[in-house]
C-alpha positions in Angstrom: 0.0 0.0 0.0 2.8 2.4 0.8 4.5 1.6 -2.5 1.3 2.4 -4.4 0.8 5.6 -2.4 4.4 6.6 -3.3 3.7 5.8 -6.9 0.6 7.9 -6.9 2.3 10.8 -5.2 5.3 10.5 -7.6 2.9 10.5 -10.6 1.1 13.6 -9.2 4.4 15.4 -8.7 5.5 14.6 -12.3 2.1 15.7 -13.7 2.0 18.9 -11.6 5.6 19.7 -12.6 4.8 19.1 -16.3 1.6 21.3 -16.0 3.5 24.1 -14.2 6.3 23.9 -16.8 3.8 24.2 -19.7 2.0 27.1 -18.0 5.3 28.9 -17.5 6.3 28.2 -21.1 2.9 29.5 -22.4 3.2 32.7 -20.3 6.8 33.3 -21.4 5.9 32.8 -25.1 3.1 35.4 -24.7 5.8 38.0 -23.9 8.3 37.0 -26.7 7.7 38.5 -30.1 7.3 36.1 -33.1 9.6 36.2 -36.1 6.7 37.7 -38.1 6.3 40.5 -35.5 10.0 41.2 -35.5 10.0 41.3 -39.3 7.1 43.7 -39.3 8.9 46.0 -36.9 12.1 45.7 -38.9 10.2 46.7 -42.1 8.5 49.6 -40.3 11.8 50.9 -39.1 13.4 50.5 -42.6 10.4 52.4 -44.1 10.8 55.2 -41.6 14.5 55.3 -42.3 13.9 55.6 -46.0 11.4 58.4 -45.4 13.8 60.2 -43.1 16.6 59.7 -45.6 14.5 61.1 -48.5 13.5 64.1 -46.3 17.1 64.8 -45.3 18.3 64.5 -48.9 15.6 67.0 -50.0 16.8 69.4 -47.2 20.4 68.9 -48.3 19.6 69.6 -51.9 17.7 72.7 -51.0 20.5 74.0 -48.8 23.0 73.3 -51.6 21.0 75.4 -54.0 20.7 78.2 -51.5 24.4 78.1 -50.7 25.4 78.0 -54.4 23.2 81.1 -54.9 24.8 82.9 -52.0 28.3 81.9 -53.2 27.5 83.2 -56.7 26.3 86.6 -55.3 29.4 86.9 -53.1 31.6 86.0 -56.1 29.9 88.7 -58.2 30.4 91.3 -55.4 34.0 90.2 -55.0 34.6 90.5 -58.7 32.9 93.9 -58.8 35.1 95.0 -55.8 38.3 93.8 -57.6 37.2 95.6 -60.8 36.4 98.8 -58.9 39.8 98.6 -57.0 41.7 98.0 -60.2 40.0 100.8 -62.0 41.0 103.2 -59.2 44.6 102.0 -59.3 44.9 102.3 -63.1 
């Protein structure tokens, strides 16, 4: 009788441990993202990076045009000053 009681208790302990292990595994897997979820996040981030990159490229091109215009104006003023200075010297 003691042996059968030990066997029943042993079986219950194994069953309970297995049940607890499965519950823990299930709860843990609820918190871990799936490959699909990670891929979706990755694609979303890449999309945002592309948008940011395009926006920054547009800003850089606009700034380049503005700077080239300012440089050209300064170049014209500088050339005018040189011509004025040379005309006074000559």
